[in-house]
N, CA, C and O of each residue as an XYZ file, in Angstrom:
804
protein
N       3.331     45.626    -34.188
C       4.339     46.237    -33.441
C       3.986     47.883    -33.350
O       4.397     48.561    -32.408
N       3.314     48.347    -34.259
C       2.840     49.742    -34.307
C       1.677     49.785    -33.381
O       1.743     50.699    -32.559
N       0.623     49.017    -33.311
C      -0.374     49.013    -32.492
C       0.114     49.108    -31.064
O      -0.332     49.931    -30.265
N       1.123     48.159    -30.765
C       1.726     48.085    -29.365
C       2.398     49.340    -29.081
O       2.266     49.853    -27.970
N       3.086     49.865    -29.958
C       3.755     51.220    -29.825
C       2.856     52.339    -29.288
O       3.085     53.058    -28.315
N       1.716     52.354    -30.156
C       0.725     53.434    -29.929
C       0.063     53.256    -28.586
O      -0.531     54.213    -28.090
N       0.132     51.980    -27.901
C      -0.547     51.763    -26.627
C       0.572     51.690    -25.532
O       0.310     51.328    -24.385
N       1.855     52.057    -25.943
C       2.783     52.281    -24.825
C       3.937     51.235    -24.667
O       4.781     51.347    -23.778
N       3.930     50.191    -25.594
C       4.935     49.182    -25.570
C       5.836     49.241    -26.922
O       5.449     48.765    -27.990
N       6.974     49.827    -26.755
C       7.851     50.159    -27.912
C       8.874     48.937    -27.996
O       9.905     48.960    -27.324
N       8.577     47.913    -28.804
C       9.572     46.699    -28.786
C      11.019     47.091    -29.306
O      12.050     46.676    -28.776
N      10.981     47.920    -30.381
C      12.181     48.183    -30.989
C      13.127     48.931    -29.866
O      14.333     48.692    -29.802
N      12.540     49.752    -29.089
C      13.242     50.370    -28.158
C      13.969     49.569    -27.070
O      14.901     50.021    -26.405
N      13.427     48.269    -26.943
C      13.788     47.226    -25.957
C      14.909     46.512    -26.602
O      15.423     45.627    -25.919
N      15.414     46.733    -27.845
C      16.411     46.031    -28.590
C      17.551     46.909    -28.917
O      17.392     48.117    -29.092
N      18.725     46.311    -29.006
C      20.009     47.095    -29.151
C      20.911     46.405    -30.050
O      20.949     45.175    -30.029
N      21.669     47.103    -30.869
C      22.785     46.232    -31.568
C      24.047     46.107    -30.973
O      24.677     47.112    -30.644
N      24.467     45.004    -30.808
C      25.789     44.650    -30.259
C      26.806     44.334    -31.286
O      26.759     43.333    -32.001
N      27.837     45.349    -31.323
C      28.743     45.335    -32.418
C      29.832     44.286    -32.146
O      30.330     44.167    -31.026
N      30.188     43.534    -33.188
C      31.307     42.689    -33.141
C      32.358     43.132    -33.943
O      33.223     43.857    -33.452
N      32.404     42.737    -35.305
C      33.415     43.293    -36.136
C      32.898     44.584    -36.885
O      33.656     45.207    -37.629
N      31.556     44.983    -36.667
C      31.156     46.200    -37.214
C      30.749     46.195    -38.739
O      30.531     47.262    -39.312
N      30.651     45.016    -39.371
C      30.410     44.964    -40.839
C      28.861     45.104    -41.072
O      28.451     45.559    -42.140
N      28.058     44.741    -40.144
C      26.696     44.811    -40.462
C      25.998     45.793    -39.614
O      24.812     45.573    -39.366
N      26.600     46.909    -39.106
C      26.099     47.878    -38.455
C      26.389     49.203    -39.106
O      27.519     49.513    -39.484
N      25.224     50.050    -39.237
C      25.694     51.355    -39.806
C      26.132     52.283    -38.756
O      25.511     52.412    -37.701
N      27.277     52.973    -39.065
C      27.880     53.775    -38.081
C      26.943     54.969    -37.615
O      26.790     55.259    -36.428
N      26.269     55.700    -38.777
C      25.487     56.853    -38.357
C      24.124     56.362    -38.069
O      23.541     56.900    -37.128
N      23.544     55.460    -38.702
C      22.106     55.139    -38.795
C      21.508     54.241    -37.643
O      20.351     54.399    -37.254
N      22.373     53.272    -37.108
C      21.948     52.342    -36.067
C      22.257     52.920    -34.714
O      23.146     53.750    -34.520
N      21.441     52.411    -33.766
C      21.651     52.840    -32.367
C      22.484     51.737    -31.805
O      21.921     50.751    -31.328
N      23.932     51.841    -31.827
C      24.942     50.720    -31.338
C      25.638     51.229    -30.267
O      26.298     50.418    -29.617
N      25.647     52.603    -29.869
C      26.580     53.070    -28.882
C      25.756     54.280    -28.207
O      25.490     55.293    -28.855
N      25.383     54.114    -26.907
C      24.836     55.355    -26.292
C      23.378     55.559    -26.308
O      22.849     56.548    -25.801
N      22.662     54.506    -26.964
C      21.287     54.625    -26.935
C      20.566     55.075    -28.016
O      19.483     54.558    -28.291
N      21.124     56.155    -28.792
C      20.464     56.886    -29.919
C      21.487     56.743    -31.082
O      22.689     56.661    -30.830
N      21.018     56.713    -32.344
C      21.987     56.824    -33.439
C      22.669     58.059    -33.548
O      22.151     59.148    -33.299
N      23.985     57.859    -33.971
C      24.986     58.967    -34.055
C      24.380     60.092    -34.917
O      24.803     61.239    -34.777
N      23.453     59.823    -35.760
C      22.987     60.861    -36.733
C      22.068     61.985    -35.932
O      21.941     63.150    -36.308
N      21.454     61.410    -34.760
C      20.780     62.313    -34.052
C      21.509     62.842    -32.939
O      21.180     63.940    -32.490
N      22.545     62.141    -32.392
C      23.350     62.682    -31.317
C      24.393     63.724    -31.768
O      24.857     64.570    -31.004
N      24.730     63.595    -33.088
C      25.868     64.475    -33.689
C      25.226     64.924    -35.011
O      25.691     64.396    -36.021
N      24.308     65.745    -35.156
C      23.592     66.069    -36.377
C      24.553     66.976    -37.220
O      24.466     66.942    -38.447
N      25.395     67.722    -36.651
C      26.277     68.668    -37.575
C      27.432     67.667    -38.265
O      27.799     67.861    -39.424
N      27.925     66.668    -37.515
C      28.852     65.748    -38.112
C      28.257     64.909    -39.188
O      28.877     64.557    -40.191
N      27.024     64.610    -38.923
C      26.424     63.718    -39.958
C      25.949     64.550    -41.211
O      25.750     63.981    -42.284
N      25.788     65.789    -41.068
C      25.507     66.549    -42.211
C      26.758     66.739    -43.124
O      26.662     66.950    -44.333
N      27.957     66.644    -42.439
C      29.249     66.709    -43.242
C      29.574     65.337    -43.849
O      30.479     65.238    -44.676
N      28.896     64.341    -43.478
C      29.455     62.864    -43.897
C      28.885     62.731    -45.353
O      27.703     62.943    -45.622
N      29.814     62.368    -46.243
C      29.412     62.119    -47.629
C      28.858     60.560    -47.808
O      28.049     60.327    -48.706
N      29.277     59.593    -47.001
C      28.880     58.247    -47.021
C      28.125     58.038    -45.799
O      28.650     57.553    -44.797
N      26.787     58.426    -45.858
C      25.903     58.285    -44.503
C      25.501     56.888    -44.287
O      24.985     56.614    -43.204
N      25.670     55.940    -45.193
C      25.468     54.468    -44.870
C      26.647     53.702    -44.636
O      26.658     52.484    -44.817
N      27.756     54.418    -44.200
C      29.006     53.692    -43.834
C      28.766     52.735    -42.662
O      28.036     53.001    -41.708
N      29.491     51.530    -42.835
C      29.414     50.696    -41.637
C      30.451     51.153    -40.500
O      31.377     51.935    -40.720
N      30.186     50.585    -39.295
C      31.278     50.918    -38.265
C      32.539     50.470    -38.513
O      33.499     51.138    -38.128
N      32.719     49.232    -39.218
C      33.992     48.826    -39.520
C      34.710     49.591    -40.453
O      35.907     49.807    -40.264
N      34.038     50.087    -41.575
C      34.862     50.840    -42.474
C      35.119     52.069    -41.990
O      36.205     52.544    -42.320
N      34.318     52.811    -41.196
C      34.477     54.081    -40.471
C      35.598     54.189    -39.502
O      36.321     55.180    -39.395
N      35.695     53.040    -38.765
C      36.739     53.035    -37.843
C      38.126     52.574    -38.347
O      39.152     52.769    -37.695
N      38.098     51.967    -39.512
C      39.388     51.507    -40.308
C      40.079     52.775    -40.916
O      41.307     52.838    -40.957
N      39.334     53.718    -41.356
C      39.792     54.922    -41.984
C      39.946     56.119    -41.132
O      39.372     56.169    -40.044
N      40.711     57.117    -41.577
C      40.642     58.345    -40.908
C      39.423     58.928    -40.713
O      38.735     59.083    -41.722
N      38.925     59.341    -39.514
C      37.628     59.529    -39.298
C      36.993     60.752    -40.268
O      35.929     60.628    -40.874
N      37.766     61.853    -40.299
C      37.323     62.998    -41.054
C      37.538     62.771    -42.658
O      37.069     63.561    -43.478
N      38.198     61.761    -42.980
C      38.330     61.624    -44.506
C      37.194     61.578    -45.344
O      37.298     61.841    -46.542
N      36.066     61.251    -44.797
C      34.878     61.191    -45.687
C      33.904     62.279    -45.501
O      32.754     62.242    -45.938
N      34.433     63.274    -44.813
C      33.613     64.533    -44.597
C      33.791     65.441    -45.735
O      34.909     65.454    -46.250
N      32.807     66.263    -46.252
C      32.842     67.000    -47.523
C      33.804     68.210    -47.338
O      34.357     68.755    -48.294
N      33.966     68.592    -46.045
C      34.882     69.660    -45.668
C      35.401     69.436    -44.316
O      34.955     68.538    -43.602
N      36.375     70.268    -43.933
C      36.945     70.062    -42.580
C      36.085     70.685    -41.529
O      35.346     71.641    -41.765
N      36.203     70.124    -40.383
C      35.366     70.458    -39.200
C      35.788     71.784    -38.771
O      36.960     72.040    -38.499
N      34.711     72.737    -38.701
C      35.000     74.033    -38.150
C      34.967     74.198    -36.715
O      34.778     73.168    -36.067
N      35.113     75.301    -36.075
C      35.016     75.558    -34.566
C      33.539     75.456    -34.279
O      32.687     75.205    -35.131
N      33.297     75.693    -32.875
C      31.952     75.898    -32.224
C      31.356     74.512    -32.143
O      32.066     73.577    -31.773
N      30.130     74.336    -32.459
C      29.302     73.136    -32.263
C      30.037     72.019    -32.971
O      30.257     70.999    -32.318
N      30.442     72.087    -34.223
C      30.989     70.897    -34.993
C      32.326     70.471    -34.187
O      32.545     69.274    -34.004
N      33.182     71.418    -33.726
C      34.324     70.967    -33.160
C      33.878     70.168    -31.763
O      34.392     69.092    -31.457
N      33.000     70.734    -31.064
C      32.502     70.100    -29.736
C      31.932     68.785    -30.023
O      32.216     67.814    -29.320
N      31.072     68.701    -31.109
C      30.555     67.266    -31.390
C      31.692     66.327    -31.671
O      31.671     65.182    -31.221
N      32.632     66.753    -32.365
C      33.729     65.952    -32.911
C      34.470     65.508    -31.641
O      34.906     64.357    -31.644
N      34.653     66.223    -30.628
C      35.483     66.031    -29.455
C      34.744     64.913    -28.623
O      35.350     63.955    -28.143
N      33.420     65.107    -28.493
C      32.593     64.166    -27.760
C      32.603     62.833    -28.464
O      32.848     61.788    -27.862
N      32.346     62.886    -29.683
C      32.431     61.599    -30.464
C      33.673     60.838    -30.375
O      33.639     59.618    -30.212
N      34.879     61.551    -30.482
C      36.144     60.894    -30.487
C      36.319     60.290    -29.034
O      36.884     59.200    -28.947
N      35.855     60.948    -27.843
C      36.013     60.314    -26.582
C      35.217     59.046    -26.531
O      35.628     58.086    -25.880
N      34.055     59.011    -27.219
C      33.193     57.709    -27.136
C      33.874     56.667    -28.045
O      33.794     55.486    -27.708
N      34.508     56.989    -29.122
C      35.116     55.889    -29.999
C      36.560     55.431    -29.401
O      37.080     54.371    -29.752
N      37.133     56.276    -28.514
C      38.381     55.837    -27.874
C      38.218     54.606    -26.973
O      39.148     53.835    -26.733
N      36.935     54.469    -26.474
C      36.570     53.338    -25.569
C      36.045     52.121    -26.251
O      35.828     51.064    -25.659
N      35.845     52.328    -27.577
C      35.370     51.205    -28.608
C      36.328     50.358    -29.084
O      37.315     50.964    -29.499
N      36.386     49.145    -29.171
C      37.102     48.176    -29.916
C      36.379     47.190    -30.591
O      35.370     46.729    -30.056
N      36.773     46.770    -31.768
C      36.007     45.820    -32.488
C      36.576     44.492    -32.290
O      37.782     44.358    -32.083
N      35.640     43.340    -32.350
C      36.163     42.105    -32.173
C      35.840     41.266    -33.632
O      35.268     41.711    -34.626
N      36.349     40.037    -33.436
C      36.092     39.157    -34.777
C      34.721     38.551    -34.885
O      34.386     37.980    -35.923
N      33.913     38.654    -33.846
C      32.552     38.084    -33.776
C      31.560     38.810    -34.776
O      31.865     39.932    -35.180
N      30.592     38.314    -35.115
C      29.622     38.991    -36.045
C      28.605     40.066    -35.205
O      28.246     39.822    -34.052
N      28.317     40.913    -35.715
C      27.066     41.856    -35.109
C      25.972     41.241    -34.851
O      25.668     40.276    -35.552
N      25.149     41.648    -33.812
C      24.001     40.790    -33.538
C      23.049     41.754    -32.663
O      23.482     42.667    -31.960
N      21.740     41.429    -32.802
C      20.843     42.129    -31.969
C      20.656     41.514    -30.624
O      20.761     40.304    -30.423
N      20.360     42.442    -29.670
C      20.250     41.742    -28.274
C      18.993     42.424    -27.781
O      18.761     43.615    -27.989
N      18.147     41.558    -27.077
C      16.811     42.007    -26.515
C      17.125     42.425    -24.991
O      17.722     41.674    -24.221
N      16.686     43.625    -24.663
C      17.045     44.017    -23.206
C      16.019     43.431    -22.270
O      16.122     43.721    -21.079
N      14.964     42.579    -22.695
C      13.917     42.206    -21.761
C      14.433     41.170    -21.096
O      13.954     40.967    -19.980
N      15.428     40.331    -21.539
C      15.936     39.309    -20.882
C      17.511     39.423    -20.433
O      18.312     40.087    -21.091
N      17.871     38.707    -19.244
C      19.059     38.956    -18.763
C      20.171     38.590    -19.612
O      21.175     39.300    -19.546
N      20.160     37.563    -20.430
C      21.206     37.203    -21.258
C      21.283     37.872    -22.611
O      22.155     37.550    -23.417
N      20.357     38.824    -22.872
C      20.332     39.483    -24.085
C      19.548     38.664    -25.361
O      19.224     39.220    -26.410
N      19.359     37.508    -25.109
C      18.593     36.593    -26.181
C      17.161     36.734    -26.216
O      16.504     36.721    -25.175
N      16.590     36.880    -27.459
C      15.182     37.035    -27.598
C      14.409     35.887    -27.311
O      14.574     34.818    -27.899
N      13.361     36.124    -26.202
C      12.546     34.924    -25.984
C      11.006     35.488    -26.050
O      10.580     36.525    -25.540
N      10.386     34.642    -26.721
C       8.674     35.028    -26.650
C       8.196     35.172    -25.505
O       7.398     36.087    -25.298
N       8.574     34.309    -24.510
C       8.099     34.298    -23.113
C       8.410     35.655    -22.384
O       7.542     36.201    -21.703
N       9.586     36.153    -22.530
C       9.814     37.379    -21.858
C       9.117     38.601    -22.493
O       8.774     39.520    -21.750
N       8.883     38.669    -23.824
C       8.115     39.622    -24.427
C       6.635     39.539    -23.950
O       5.996     40.530    -23.598
N       6.166     38.319    -23.969
C       4.860     38.154    -23.468
C       4.629     38.543    -22.109
O       3.667     39.245    -21.797
N       5.544     38.079    -21.220
C       5.383     38.632    -19.740
C       5.377     39.993    -19.537
O       4.585     40.498    -18.742
N       6.344     40.788    -20.305
C       6.362     42.226    -20.336
C       4.964     42.945    -20.745
O       4.456     43.878    -20.123
N       4.444     42.334    -21.904
C       3.304     42.922    -22.376
C       2.162     42.599    -21.340
O       1.430     43.523    -20.983
N       1.980     41.350    -20.850
C       0.983     41.093    -19.945
C       1.081     41.956    -18.606
O       0.085     42.317    -17.978
N       2.376     42.240    -18.248
C       2.588     43.024    -16.957
C       1.953     44.521    -17.310
O       1.378     45.185    -16.448
N       2.109     44.930    -18.554
C       1.674     46.335    -18.873
C       0.296     46.517    -19.055
O      -0.229     47.607    -18.825
N      -0.467     45.338    -19.532
C      -1.822     45.669    -20.148
C      -2.816     44.918    -19.103
O      -3.882     45.429    -18.759
N      -2.409     43.775    -18.677
C      -3.376     42.964    -17.838
C      -3.490     43.424    -16.360
O      -2.564     43.988    -15.777
N      -4.616     43.161    -15.831
C      -4.721     43.649    -14.476
C      -4.013     42.614    -13.488
O      -4.042     41.405    -13.716
N      -3.461     43.090    -12.525
C      -2.815     42.133    -11.585
C      -3.538     42.200    -10.228
O      -3.975     43.279     -9.829
N      -3.671     41.090     -9.522
C      -4.216     40.824     -8.266
C      -3.269     40.350     -7.208
O      -2.590     39.334     -7.355
N      -3.235     41.104     -6.137
C      -2.292     40.674     -5.102
C      -2.706     39.309     -4.460
O      -1.826     38.469     -4.275
N      -4.125     39.020     -4.078
C      -4.475     38.022     -3.405
C      -4.614     36.786     -4.460
O      -5.005     36.889     -5.623
N      -4.254     35.731     -3.868
C      -4.134     34.359     -4.697
C      -5.568     33.937     -4.789
O      -6.396     34.385     -3.995
N      -5.876     33.116     -5.702
C      -7.139     32.521     -5.977
C      -7.311     31.235     -5.111
O      -6.562     30.266     -5.230
N      -8.382     31.297     -4.206
C      -8.643     30.153     -3.321
C     -10.114     29.474     -3.762
O     -11.205     30.044     -3.730
N      -9.850     28.160     -4.164
C     -10.984     27.382     -4.514
C     -11.559     26.634     -3.292
O     -10.850     25.893     -2.612
N     -12.948     26.864     -3.016
C     -13.599     26.118     -1.903
C     -14.024     24.808     -2.532
O     -14.799     24.815     -3.488
N     -13.484     23.545     -1.967
C     -13.919     22.366     -2.675
C     -15.170     21.788     -2.381
O     -15.675     20.894     -3.060
N     -15.771     22.382     -1.186
C     -17.030     21.776     -0.809
C     -18.339     22.381     -1.633
O     -19.479     21.957     -1.444
N     -18.021     23.390     -2.534
C     -19.086     23.932     -3.357
C     -18.814     23.495     -4.755
O     -17.670     23.131     -5.029
N     -19.783     23.493     -5.706
C     -19.593     23.055     -7.044
C     -18.573     24.111     -7.757
O     -18.456     25.288     -7.417
N     -17.922     23.527     -8.715
C     -16.789     24.349     -9.485
C     -17.378     25.499    -10.064
O     -16.773     26.571    -10.067
N     -18.738     25.343    -10.656
C     -19.516     26.572    -11.319
C     -19.495     27.688    -10.299
O     -19.182     28.822    -10.664
N     -19.822     27.425     -9.003
C     -19.932     28.602     -7.874
C     -18.662     29.264     -7.770
O     -18.577     30.491     -7.707
N     -17.499     28.357     -7.747
C     -16.161     28.900     -7.619
C     -15.825     29.734     -8.688
O     -15.260     30.790     -8.401
N     -16.076     29.459     -9.976
C     -15.693     30.134    -11.103
C     -16.495     31.512    -11.071
O     -15.931     32.599    -11.198
N     -17.811     31.363    -10.897
C     -18.741     32.481    -10.757
C     -18.207     33.505     -9.704
O     -18.180     34.687    -10.045
N     -17.813     33.184     -8.554
C     -17.274     33.930     -7.573
C     -15.936     34.528     -7.824
O     -15.663     35.638     -7.367
N     -15.122     33.867     -8.504
C     -13.839     34.202     -9.137
C     -14.032     35.455     -9.904
O     -13.477     36.513     -9.609
N     -14.935     35.273    -11.017
C     -15.304     36.212    -11.964
C     -15.853     37.474    -11.312
O     -15.466     38.584    -11.678
N     -16.698     37.317    -10.406
C     -17.366     38.431     -9.628
C     -16.177     39.317     -9.026
O     -16.092     40.519     -9.278
N     -15.328     38.687     -8.269
C     -14.233     39.379     -7.500
C     -13.351     40.181     -8.427
O     -12.775     41.182     -8.001
N     -13.227     39.787     -9.660
C     -12.356     40.396    -10.759
C     -13.235     41.349    -11.548
O     -12.702     42.014    -12.436
N     -14.644     41.486    -11.285
C     -15.390     42.215    -12.236
C     -15.290     41.858    -13.626
O     -15.001     42.680    -14.496
N     -15.545     40.551    -13.863
C     -15.540     39.914    -15.161
C     -16.728     39.424    -15.560
O     -16.754     38.804    -16.623
N     -17.909     39.594    -14.819
C     -19.115     39.061    -15.198
C     -19.691     39.723    -16.398
O     -19.417     40.921    -16.468
N     -20.379     39.270    -17.303
C     -20.898     39.993    -18.452
C     -22.060     40.868    -18.261
O     -23.066     40.709    -18.952
N     -21.980     41.815    -17.330
C     -22.954     42.863    -17.151
C     -22.912     43.848    -18.283
O     -21.918     43.959    -19.000
N     -23.969     44.542    -18.431
C     -24.042     45.622    -19.573
C     -22.880     46.626    -19.495
O     -22.395     47.079    -20.532
N     -22.442     46.968    -18.324
C     -21.406     47.916    -18.311
C     -20.016     47.392    -18.788
O     -19.208     48.060    -19.433
N     -19.840     45.991    -18.346
C     -18.593     45.364    -18.873
C     -18.782     45.001    -20.263
O     -17.730     44.913    -20.895
N     -19.825     44.774    -20.886
C     -19.864     44.326    -22.117
C     -19.675     45.753    -23.008
O     -19.095     45.697    -24.092
N     -20.066     46.705    -22.622
C     -19.805     48.156    -23.508
C     -18.275     48.345    -23.299
O     -17.634     48.810    -24.242
N     -17.609     48.011    -22.095
C     -16.261     48.465    -22.044
C     -15.410     47.490    -22.878
O     -14.262     47.798    -23.197
N     -15.953     46.337    -23.228
C     -15.322     45.291    -24.135
C     -15.543     45.559    -25.596
O     -14.978     44.909    -26.476
N     -16.445     46.611    -25.839
C     -16.695     46.961    -27.286
C     -18.045     46.286    -27.846
O     -18.290     46.267    -29.052
N     -18.850     45.767    -26.935
C     -20.122     45.282    -27.460
C     -21.253     46.418    -27.559
O     -21.510     47.122    -26.582
N     -21.853     46.547    -28.675
C     -22.615     47.446    -29.113
C     -24.105     47.332    -28.295
O     -24.956     46.540    -28.701
N     -24.305     48.056    -27.300
C     -25.670     48.318    -26.505
C     -26.247     49.525    -26.461
O     -25.519     50.517    -26.499
N     -27.534     49.652    -26.380
C     -28.300     50.742    -26.355
C     -27.885     51.727    -25.152
O     -27.663     52.932    -25.273
N     -27.821     50.925    -23.891
C     -27.451     51.688    -22.679
C     -26.920     50.797    -21.730
O     -27.001     49.585    -21.929
N     -26.345     51.288    -20.642
C     -25.947     50.501    -19.464
C     -26.917     50.325    -18.318
O     -26.576     49.849    -17.235
N     -28.149     50.731    -18.608
C     -29.238     50.652    -17.606
C     -29.472     49.070    -17.438
O     -29.118     48.209    -18.243
N     -30.157     48.867    -16.196
C     -30.569     47.606    -15.886
C     -31.662     47.198    -16.885
O     -32.618     47.967    -16.986
N     -31.641     46.097    -17.626
C     -32.782     45.705    -18.498
C     -34.188     45.446    -17.998
O     -35.224     45.479    -18.662
N     -34.046     45.193    -16.760
C     -35.321     44.646    -15.959
C     -36.239     45.758    -15.328
O     -37.451     45.852    -15.518
N     -35.452     46.600    -14.534
C     -36.247     47.737    -14.093
C     -35.884     49.125    -14.558
O     -36.525     50.110    -14.190
N     -34.760     49.198    -15.440
C     -34.247     50.394    -16.196
C     -33.952     51.522    -15.110
O     -34.205     52.699    -15.366
N     -33.455     51.161    -13.992
C     -32.899     51.937    -13.045
C     -31.392     51.613    -12.617
O     -31.111     50.523    -12.117
N     -30.587     52.452    -12.801
C     -29.134     52.286    -12.419
C     -28.400     51.733    -13.371
O     -28.997     51.103    -14.243
N     -26.992     51.837    -13.420
C     -26.118     51.106    -14.423
C     -26.169     49.686    -13.908
O     -26.242     49.388    -12.715
N     -26.122     48.800    -14.965
C     -25.943     47.452    -14.641
C     -24.504     46.981    -14.460
O     -23.895     46.444    -15.385
N     -23.957     47.189    -13.237
C     -22.600     46.641    -13.084
C     -22.742     45.469    -12.126
O     -23.874     45.088    -11.828
N     -21.626     44.853    -11.608
C     -21.763     43.603    -10.829
C     -22.555     43.807     -9.591
O     -23.473     43.044     -9.290
N     -22.160     44.977     -8.768
C     -22.962     45.341     -7.662
C     -24.432     45.428     -7.829
O     -25.211     44.979     -6.988
N     -24.776     45.971     -8.849
C     -26.135     46.241     -9.182
C     -26.858     44.783     -9.432
O     -27.883     44.407     -8.863
N     -26.140     44.085    -10.357
C     -26.763     42.821    -10.842
C     -26.986     41.974     -9.603
O     -28.071     41.397     -9.516
N     -26.104     41.830     -8.645
C     -26.199     40.853     -7.459
C     -26.852     41.297     -6.386
O     -27.461     40.498     -5.675
N     -26.823     42.694     -6.096
C     -27.255     43.220     -4.804
C     -28.263     44.354     -4.850
O     -29.164     44.408     -4.013
N     -28.135     45.238     -5.785
C     -29.027     46.620     -5.725
C     -30.204     46.325     -6.599
O     -31.171     47.048     -6.361
N     -30.366     45.433     -7.565
C     -31.387     45.443     -8.529
C     -32.664     44.762     -7.598
O     -32.450     43.793     -6.869
N     -33.866     45.326     -7.707
C     -34.915     44.942     -6.910
C     -35.139     43.406     -7.174
O     -35.433     42.702     -6.208
N     -35.025     42.876     -8.351
C     -35.144     41.381     -8.500
C     -34.147     40.504     -7.757
O     -34.491     39.481     -7.165
N     -32.802     40.984     -7.820
C     -31.922     40.312     -7.140
C     -32.109     40.535     -5.530
O     -31.734     39.636     -4.777
N     -32.630     41.611     -5.054
C     -32.993     41.751     -3.600
C     -34.133     40.613     -3.209
O     -34.159     39.918     -2.193
N     -35.001     40.628     -4.238
C     -36.238     39.730     -3.975
C     -35.828     38.173     -3.916
O     -36.382     37.370     -3.166
N     -34.834     37.867     -4.765
C     -34.215     36.539     -4.748
C     -33.534     36.198     -3.391
O     -33.706     35.167     -2.740
N     -32.755     37.215     -3.093
C     -31.880     37.057     -1.683
C     -32.832     37.000     -0.495
O     -32.508     36.316      0.475
N     -34.070     37.722     -0.502
C     -34.878     37.562      0.507
C     -35.558     36.284      0.637
O     -35.836     35.835      1.749
N     -35.847     35.658     -0.474
C     -36.400     34.274     -0.644
C     -35.388     33.371     -0.051
O     -35.725     32.575      0.825
N     -34.228     33.444     -0.455
C     -33.190     32.430     -0.047
C     -32.961     32.591      1.444
O     -32.761     31.535      2.045
N     -32.953     33.705      2.152
C     -32.925     34.001      3.529
C     -34.098     33.178      4.076
O     -33.918     32.301      4.921
N     -35.156     33.444      3.637
C     -36.393     32.852      4.378
C     -36.275     31.266      4.246
O     -36.611     30.534      5.177
N     -35.721     30.717      2.895
C     -35.626     29.389      2.773
C     -34.631     28.708      3.884
O     -34.451     27.491      3.887
């Protein structure tokens, strides 16, 4: 998960806590309302809280300021308390258990397929044109052409991009030009000589 996050896919950001009775959700520490934890949204109130690991259920059952080490003062503290009170007025607990929801699927249920599709869409190349197989030529030719169109042939340039250790990307036969797909099939003098022989034949 850390490797994926470093590459731009933060799975935990795509999960959210859905509160039922509030017994398994931390009021200040979990992201359960508004997208970010209350400790980040209301840092001055969080600093006043003596029981910073209180559950949503316990916090909402008691007088809100009863667990503060002192009374809320004016200014920023009062403003944050007012905003938080407005948020909590719209909140009501139910008898169901707290659960995690995955935002990648429409029903909120975690599914490996949805995560895999999301990762594939982010990291794999997509092609608009559909693959068309020509039945009158051998399957090897179809596959070779398909790999050529997607720049997936094992040329020196592609091998180095995939992490294979090579001395250089130059054409190994004539040592001129980078060996990419275009060079290997059309620009290399050997490839041109082969094409000329095929045309004569």
